[in-house]
C-alpha positions, -999 to +999 in steps of 0.1 A: -209-913+468-206-924+431-242-938+429-256-906+445-239-886+417-250-911+388-285-912+403-285-872+405-272-870+368-299-896+356-327-877+373-314-843+356-315-863+322-347-875+330-359-839+340-345-823+308-360-850+284-395-845+301-389-806+298-381-810+262-410-834+254-434-811+272-420-781+249-422-801+219-457-814+226-468-775+234-453-764+202-468-792+179-502-786+194-500-748+190-489-750+154-516-777+148-544-754+167-530-722+145-533-741+111-568-752+122-579-718+132-565-705+098-583-732+079-616-726+096-613-689+095-609-689+057-638-714+052-658-689+073-649-664+049-658-684+019-692-694+033-699-661+040-692-648+006-713-676-007-741-670+015-743-634+006-738-643-031-769-666-025-791-639-012-783-615-040-799-641-062-832-627-081-853-657-087-877-638-110-848-624-134-833-663-132-867-677-143-868-653-170-834-660-182-844-697-182-875-692-198-857-672-227-832-701-231-859-727-236-877-706-265-850-684-282-865-657-303-850-672-335-863-706-328-884-711-357-855-701-383-832-724-365-859-754-368-859-745-407-825-747-411-823-780-393-850-794-412-834-783-445-801-801-436-814-833-421-823-850-454-798-880-456-775-884-487-797-912-502-828-892-500-811-862-519-797-885-544-832-899-548-846-864-556-819-857-581-830-867-615-812-866-650-836-852-676-829-875-706-814-856-738-810-822-720-781-828-699-799-808-671-800-820-635-832-814-617-834-812-579-868-815-563-871-794-533-901-794-509-906-761-522-902-768-560-883-780-588-851-762-602-831-769-633-793-766-632 
């Protein structure tokens, strides 16, 4: 009789263990699937918005903006500024001469000579 009661108690323990294991696995997989569905749902929202933004792109307008960025309207004035400032300090000092006896420095520019 003791063996029968112990066997029945052991079977109940095994059944309870299996029942709890199945519940735990069910909960774990349910949570995993819910999280994955949320992730993929959000990804689908992001991809949908990206697709709609791509469809809104006006190729001709973007090409015009690109062309304007290559050749700005004040391009020549910028080029003149860069050329004027691109002389090295050695070139500037060679173009500066002291006129003997007058105490004036004469600076030669590409546009002419000035007395200081």
